[in-house]
C-alpha positions as CSV (number, residue, x, y, z in Angstrom):
1,M,19.9,5.6,-7.2
2,I,16.2,5.9,-7.0
3,K,14.7,4.7,-10.3
4,F,11.1,5.3,-11.4
5,L,8.8,3.5,-13.9
6,L,5.9,6.0,-15.0
7,D,2.5,4.1,-15.8
8,A,0.8,4.6,-19.2
9,N,-1.1,7.4,-17.7
10,L,1.4,9.7,-17.0
11,S,3.0,11.8,-19.6
12,P,6.4,11.2,-20.9
13,Q,7.1,14.9,-19.7
14,T,6.9,13.7,-16.3
15,S,9.8,11.4,-17.0
16,R,11.9,13.9,-18.7
17,Y,11.0,16.0,-15.7
18,L,12.4,13.5,-13.0
19,I,15.6,13.0,-15.3
20,K,16.3,16.6,-15.1
21,L,15.9,16.3,-11.2
22,G,18.6,13.7,-11.4
23,F,16.6,10.8,-11.3
24,D,16.5,7.6,-13.4
25,S,13.0,7.6,-14.9
26,K,11.3,5.4,-17.6
27,S,7.8,5.8,-19.1
28,I,5.8,3.0,-20.1
29,T,4.2,5.2,-23.1
30,A,7.7,6.4,-24.4
31,E,8.8,2.9,-24.2
32,K,5.8,2.0,-26.5
33,L,4.7,-0.3,-23.8
34,G,1.3,1.5,-23.2
35,H,-0.8,-1.7,-24.0
36,I,0.6,-3.9,-21.2
37,K,-1.5,-4.9,-18.1
38,D,-0.7,-3.7,-14.7
39,P,0.7,-7.0,-13.8
40,E,3.6,-6.6,-16.8
41,V,4.0,-3.2,-15.5
42,V,4.9,-4.7,-11.8
43,K,6.9,-7.5,-13.4
44,I,9.1,-4.8,-15.4
45,A,9.2,-2.6,-12.0
46,K,10.4,-5.6,-10.0
47,K,13.0,-6.7,-12.4
48,E,14.5,-3.0,-12.6
49,K,14.1,-2.4,-9.3
50,R,11.9,0.9,-10.1
51,I,9.1,2.4,-8.2
52,I,5.9,2.7,-10.2
53,I,4.3,6.2,-10.2
54,T,0.6,6.0,-11.4
55,F,-2.8,7.7,-11.3
56,D,-4.4,3.9,-11.3
57,L,-5.8,2.9,-8.0
58,D,-5.8,-0.6,-9.0
59,F,-2.0,-0.6,-8.1
60,G,-3.0,-0.1,-4.7
61,E,-5.0,-3.3,-4.7
62,I,-2.1,-5.3,-6.3
63,Y,0.2,-4.2,-3.8
64,H,-1.7,-5.3,-0.9
65,Q,-2.8,-8.5,-2.4
66,K,-0.1,-9.9,-4.1
67,E,3.0,-7.4,-3.8
68,S,3.4,-6.1,-0.6
69,S,7.0,-5.1,0.0
70,N,8.2,-6.2,-3.3
71,V,8.0,-3.2,-5.4
72,G,7.5,0.4,-4.4
73,I,4.3,2.2,-5.7
74,I,3.5,6.0,-5.8
75,V,-0.1,6.6,-6.3
76,L,-1.0,10.1,-7.3
77,R,-4.7,11.2,-6.5
78,L,-4.7,14.6,-8.1
79,D,-7.7,16.2,-9.5
80,N,-5.4,18.1,-11.7
81,Q,-3.3,15.5,-13.7
82,T,-1.7,18.0,-16.1
83,P,1.9,17.1,-16.5
84,E,3.0,20.6,-15.0
85,N,0.9,19.8,-12.0
86,V,2.0,16.4,-11.6
87,N,5.8,17.7,-11.8
88,S,5.2,20.2,-9.4
89,V,3.7,18.0,-6.8
90,L,6.3,15.2,-7.3
91,G,8.9,18.0,-7.4
92,Q,7.7,18.9,-3.7
93,F,7.4,15.4,-2.4
94,L,10.9,14.5,-3.5
95,S,12.3,17.9,-2.1
96,K,10.6,17.4,1.3
97,D,10.4,13.5,1.7
98,L,13.2,12.0,-0.3
99,S,15.0,10.7,2.7
100,K,11.7,8.6,3.9
101,L,11.4,7.4,0.2
102,K,14.8,6.3,0.4
103,Q,13.9,4.5,3.5
104,N,10.6,2.9,2.3
105,M,11.6,2.0,-1.4
106,N,8.9,-1.0,-1.3
107,S,6.3,0.6,0.1
108,L,2.8,2.0,-1.3
109,I,2.9,5.8,-1.2
110,V,-0.2,7.9,-1.8
111,I,0.3,11.4,-2.7
112,K,-2.7,14.1,-2.5
113,K,-2.0,17.7,-2.9
114,G,-0.7,18.7,0.3
115,S,-0.5,15.3,2.0
116,T,1.7,12.2,1.7
117,R,0.9,8.7,3.0
118,F,3.0,5.8,3.4
119,V,1.7,2.6,4.0
120,K,3.2,-0.6,4.5
């Protein structure tokens, strides 16, 4: 089963949305861990085998410099960061690219409205 860990910059509403879609999802904010630093988020994701979802571009750097192929990270590059838009974009991505995601669980994935890029 695919499991997600939502960084503190995403709404817990998105975590609930992913759960409704049938995914295991945990929100850093809902877990009262919004204060932890990015390396700690990565540590939790690796331990629990979760894919991080974030707006934070620093996770792309973390992936390339330290964690390449050790953790999956989805970076959302969206102008409209409302939970409703994020949910819509993630819903489209998961319905269109779920099998590709399953094959690339430890990749860096960059999602923009209308495009998705898998980086290894």
